[in-house]
N, C-alpha and C positions, 0 to 999 in steps of 0.2 A: 092788710089783705095778703093773703099768700098768692105768690106768682107761680105759674106753671111753665114749663119748658117742654117742647117738642124738640128733638135734636136728632142729628144723623152723625154717627162716628163711621169712620172709614179705615181701612188698612192702606197699606201703600199700592196695594194692586186693586184698590177700589171694591173690596168687599164692603157692604154697608150693614150697619145695624141702626135701626130707628128705636128710639125711647122716648118716655115722657117722665118728667120728675119734678117735685117742687124744690129740691136741693140741688140745684144746677153744678154749683162747684164740686160738691161731695161726688155727684155721680160721674161727673167727667173724670174726677181723680179715681175713682174706682175703676172706671174703664182703663184709664193709663196705666194703673196699678194692677190690672187683669184679677182683680179680686172679687168680680161678679159674673157669674156665668161662665160656662165652658166656652161659649161661642168667641167672646171677646178674646180670651187666651188663645184659642186654637187658631183664629185668624188674623190674630194681630191687630184688631180694630181698635186702634188708639188716638185715631185724629180727629178731632172735632171740625166737622166740614159744613154744618148747616145747623141753626136753630130757629125757634119761633117763641115768643113770649105770650102767654094767654093768661087771662084773670080767672077762667072758670076751669075747674078741674074736668068736668063732663066734657067740655069742649075741646080741651088738651087731649083727652083719651080718644075722643071721636077723630081728631086730627091724626094722632098717631095711627090709628087703625086705618083711617083713609090712605096714608102714605105707605103704610105697610101693605095695602092692597095694590098699589100701583106695579106696573111693571118696570123693571130696572131703568130703562131709558127715560121713564117720567121721573124717576127719582134722580137720575143724573141731572136732567134739566132743572130740576129744582135746586139741587146743590149748586150749579153753575150759575143760576140766576143771582144768587147772593155770594158764590164764591169760586169765580171761574178759573182760578188757578189752584184749586183744592188745597189751599192753605189750612195749617192746623189752627183754628180761630182761637184756641185756648192758649196756645203756646206763650204768648206775651204775658196774659194775665196770671198764667200759672208760675211762671219765674218769679213774679213778685209775692206769690202767697208760700207759706211755709208748708211744704209738702213732706210727710212722714214716710217713713221706709216702705209702708204699704200702699202709698199713694193715696192716702187720705190727710187732708190738712189737719195739722195739729198731733198727728199720732207717730 
């Protein structure tokens, strides 16, 4: 069964991006490589600061929409409930993956 991730990426100045994907590693690498969307590149939104794992794609999309509808203060509280120091949660596991020049594993 496919798993779905709702995630929040952040810039160093805490500009936030909320997304949903079933290919978590690839999507995080795309954000880090700034190869998807202008928003990520424009605001340097490259740090994974929060994520949730869900089994149902409809629930994942609904959760993404719910979070996107929140005020910034509530999003910050959600991030800090899991990651109070705003560490890049992907940093350690990305070091162990082979990342290509475009930010995508294996390319």
